[in-house]
C-alpha positions in Angstrom: -4.0 75.9 93.6 -4.7 79.6 93.1 -2.9 81.3 90.2 -2.2 84.9 89.1 -0.4 86.4 86.2 0.6 90.1 86.2 2.7 92.3 83.8 6.1 93.3 84.8 8.7 95.7 83.4 12.0 93.8 83.6 14.0 97.1 83.2 12.3 98.4 86.4 14.4 97.0 89.3 11.7 97.9 91.8 9.1 95.9 89.9 11.3 92.8 89.6 12.2 92.8 93.3 8.5 93.5 94.2 7.7 90.2 92.3 9.9 88.4 94.7 8.1 90.3 97.5 4.8 89.0 96.1 6.1 85.5 96.2 7.4 85.9 99.8 4.0 87.4 100.9 2.0 84.6 99.2 4.2 82.0 101.0 3.4 83.7 104.4 -0.3 84.3 103.8 -1.3 81.2 101.7 1.6 78.7 101.7 3.1 76.5 99.0 3.8 79.6 96.9 5.8 79.4 93.7 6.6 82.2 91.2 8.5 82.9 88.0 8.9 85.1 85.0 7.9 84.5 81.4 8.9 86.4 78.3 8.7 85.9 74.6 10.2 88.0 71.8 7.9 90.8 70.8 5.7 90.5 73.9 5.7 92.1 77.3 7.1 90.0 80.2 4.8 88.8 83.0 5.1 87.2 86.4 3.2 84.0 87.4 2.4 83.3 91.0 0.7 80.2 92.4 -0.2 79.3 96.0 -2.3 77.0 98.1 -6.1 77.4 98.1 -8.6 78.7 95.6 -7.9 82.5 96.0 -6.0 84.4 93.4 -2.7 85.0 95.3 -2.1 88.5 94.0 -5.5 89.7 95.0 -5.2 88.0 98.3 -1.8 89.7 99.1 -3.1 93.1 98.1 -6.2 92.8 100.1 -4.3 91.6 103.1 -1.8 94.5 102.8 -4.5 97.1 102.5 -6.0 95.9 105.8 -2.7 95.3 107.6 -1.4 97.0 110.7 2.2 98.2 110.8 4.1 98.7 114.0 7.6 99.6 115.0 9.8 96.9 116.5 11.9 98.2 119.4 15.0 96.4 120.6 14.7 94.5 123.8 15.0 96.9 126.7 14.5 100.0 124.5 15.9 103.0 126.4 14.4 104.4 129.5 17.8 105.3 130.9 20.8 106.3 128.8 23.3 103.8 130.2 21.0 100.8 129.9 19.8 101.8 126.5 23.2 101.9 125.0 24.0 98.4 126.2 20.6 97.0 125.0 21.0 98.5 121.5 24.6 97.3 121.1 23.6 93.8 122.3 20.6 93.4 120.0 21.9 95.2 116.9 25.7 95.4 117.0 26.2 96.6 113.4 23.1 98.8 113.1 25.0 102.1 113.4 21.9 104.2 113.0 20.7 103.2 116.4 22.5 105.9 118.3 22.0 108.4 121.1 21.9 112.0 119.9 23.7 113.9 122.7 22.7 117.2 121.3 19.0 116.3 121.2 19.3 114.0 124.2 17.3 111.2 122.7 17.6 108.0 120.8 16.9 108.1 117.0 14.3 105.8 115.6 15.0 106.2 111.9 16.1 102.6 111.2 14.0 100.5 113.6 12.5 97.3 112.0 8.8 97.0 111.4 6.2 94.3 111.8 3.3 93.9 109.5 0.3 92.3 111.2 -2.4 90.6 109.1 -6.0 90.1 110.3 -5.1 92.0 113.5 -3.3 89.0 114.8 0.3 89.3 116.0 1.0 85.6 115.3 0.0 86.2 111.7 2.7 88.7 110.8 6.1 89.3 109.2 9.1 91.4 110.5 11.0 93.5 107.9 14.3 95.1 108.9 16.8 94.6 106.2 17.8 98.3 106.7 19.0 97.3 110.2 20.5 93.9 109.4 23.2 92.9 111.8 24.2 89.8 109.7 27.1 89.6 107.3 24.8 90.4 104.4 25.1 93.9 102.9 22.3 96.3 103.8 20.1 97.6 101.0 18.8 100.8 102.7 18.1 103.5 100.1 16.2 106.1 102.1 17.7 108.5 104.6 16.9 111.6 106.5 14.7 112.0 109.6 12.2 109.4 108.5 11.4 106.1 110.2 10.7 102.9 108.2 7.5 102.5 110.2 6.3 106.0 109.2 7.1 105.4 105.6 5.4 102.1 105.5 2.3 103.3 107.3 1.9 106.3 104.9 2.2 103.9 101.9 -0.5 101.6 103.3 -2.8 104.1 105.0 -2.0 107.3 103.2 -0.2 110.4 104.4 -2.4 112.7 106.4 -2.2 116.3 107.4 -2.4 117.3 111.1 -5.9 116.8 112.6 -8.2 119.8 112.9 -11.8 120.5 113.6 -13.0 119.7 110.1 -10.8 116.6 109.8 -10.3 115.0 113.2 -8.1 112.2 111.8 -6.3 114.6 109.4 -7.1 115.2 105.8 -5.5 112.7 103.4 -2.6 114.4 101.7 -1.3 111.4 99.7 -3.2 108.3 98.9 -2.1 104.9 100.2 -2.5 101.3 99.2 -5.8 101.0 101.0 -7.3 103.9 99.0 -6.0 102.5 95.7 -7.3 99.1 96.5 -10.7 100.5 97.4 -11.0 102.8 94.3 -9.2 100.8 91.6 -9.5 97.2 92.7 -9.9 95.7 89.3 -7.1 97.7 87.8 -4.8 96.9 90.8 -5.6 93.2 90.6 -4.8 93.1 86.9 -1.6 95.2 86.9 -0.7 96.1 90.5 2.8 97.3 89.7 1.7 99.9 87.2 -0.7 101.9 89.3 1.1 105.0 90.9 0.0 107.8 93.1 1.7 110.9 94.7 3.8 109.7 97.6 5.3 111.9 100.4 7.8 109.3 101.6 9.0 106.0 100.2 11.8 103.4 100.3 13.2 104.6 96.9 12.8 101.2 95.0 10.6 102.5 92.2 12.6 104.5 89.6 9.5 106.2 88.4 9.7 108.3 91.5 13.4 109.1 91.2 13.3 112.9 90.8 17.1 113.1 90.7 17.1 111.4 87.3 15.9 114.7 85.8 18.5 116.7 87.7 15.8 119.0 89.1 18.2 120.5 91.6 15.7 120.5 94.5 13.8 118.2 96.7 10.1 117.8 96.0 9.2 118.1 99.7 10.2 121.8 99.4 7.5 122.4 96.7 4.4 121.4 98.6 2.6 124.3 97.0 3.2 123.0 93.5 3.6 119.2 94.0 1.5 116.8 96.0 4.4 114.4 96.1 6.4 112.1 93.9 4.5 109.7 91.8 5.5 106.1 92.5 3.8 102.8 93.4 3.2 101.9 97.0 2.8 98.3 96.0 6.3 98.3 94.4 7.8 100.1 97.3 6.4 97.9 100.0 6.8 94.6 98.3 10.3 95.4 97.1 11.3 96.0 100.7 9.8 92.6 101.5 11.7 91.1 98.5 15.2 92.2 99.7 14.6 90.9 103.2 16.2 87.6 102.2 17.8 88.5 98.8 20.4 91.3 98.5 21.4 92.1 94.9 25.2 92.6 94.7 26.4 96.2 94.6 29.9 97.0 93.3 32.2 99.9 94.2 30.8 102.1 91.4 27.3 101.7 92.8 26.3 99.4 90.0 23.6 96.9 91.1 23.0 93.6 89.3 19.9 91.4 89.4 18.4 88.6 87.3 15.1 87.0 86.4 14.3 83.3 85.9 11.8 81.3 84.0 9.5 78.7 85.5 7.8 78.4 88.9 10.1 78.1 91.9 9.6 78.5 95.7 11.0 81.5 97.6 14.1 79.5 98.7 15.2 79.2 95.1 13.9 82.5 93.8 16.1 84.5 96.3 19.5 83.3 94.9 18.1 83.5 91.3 17.3 87.3 91.8 20.9 87.8 93.0 22.3 86.1 89.9 22.9 82.5 90.9 22.6 79.9 88.1 21.3 77.3 90.4 17.9 77.1 88.7 18.9 77.4 85.1 19.5 80.2 82.5 18.8 83.7 83.6 18.3 87.1 82.1 20.7 89.5 83.8 20.3 93.3 84.3 22.3 96.1 85.8 21.5 99.6 87.0 23.4 102.4 88.7 22.2 104.0 92.0 21.5 107.6 91.0 23.0 109.1 94.1 25.9 107.4 96.0 25.1 109.5 99.0 22.7 108.8 101.9 19.5 109.1 99.9 20.0 106.7 97.0 17.8 106.6 93.9 17.2 103.5 91.8 17.4 104.1 88.1 16.0 102.0 85.2 18.2 99.1 84.2 19.8 97.8 81.0 20.2 94.1 80.1 23.7 92.7 80.2 23.1 90.0 77.6 20.2 88.7 75.5 18.6 85.4 76.4 
């Protein structure tokens, strides 16, 4: 069995959920994955991950993500004509209200379409993420808003955000680094502590509180200060893996926008890790945390957590 151990800040909700995402990714890419947290008084917490094979699972997941292709998933019969489109969308995603026809612009919006991550360039070796468009009875955990598609955000986080192509830069100059750049330039640092490495990001899913500019009450949006800011510093690893982590585990959110999550000790498979993250005592004693979403509006910001009770 391959084994990896990485540091994790238990008060950073994005990092904790990203650990579940690592476990989910290792299960898909390697199989027989198990993961769990470890903590001791006076020392930093860490996350252990094991999986089938000899490869270190964290390195394998990061390397696979750095090379992955991300595509948009369109509903069956995606619109070519207005009347057929409406029926197709309602049939496939009955509760995904963000699939709608904008009569003013005379087009269908694509802001909440699911994405598929293809590994090794093979469609059969892939995973579909779409918790922001979930039509099940589970609550959505969509934090981003605005005229941004999940596919565009995910692509920028993996491949980097580029400016418009020109004669000097036919593919467009890299404006913000992506996971592929960080993995190429800081491989050893990323493998040892992947949740710590941050970079300027133009768009994200808003899981990493280190990029939550509203926490300092700046009074403006960073995208309006391109001249002074290259983007908000956060971790593309945390953002992408946290989106994977909440695909099958939705932390409960109360009416005051307080979110609760938990961490567990000992190695468990994804099937048990999912309810544990949401606070189920099915696998033993847990450490429980809570945080408040910084903006109960469309664009929600994750803040750092506090522990509800000591272990």
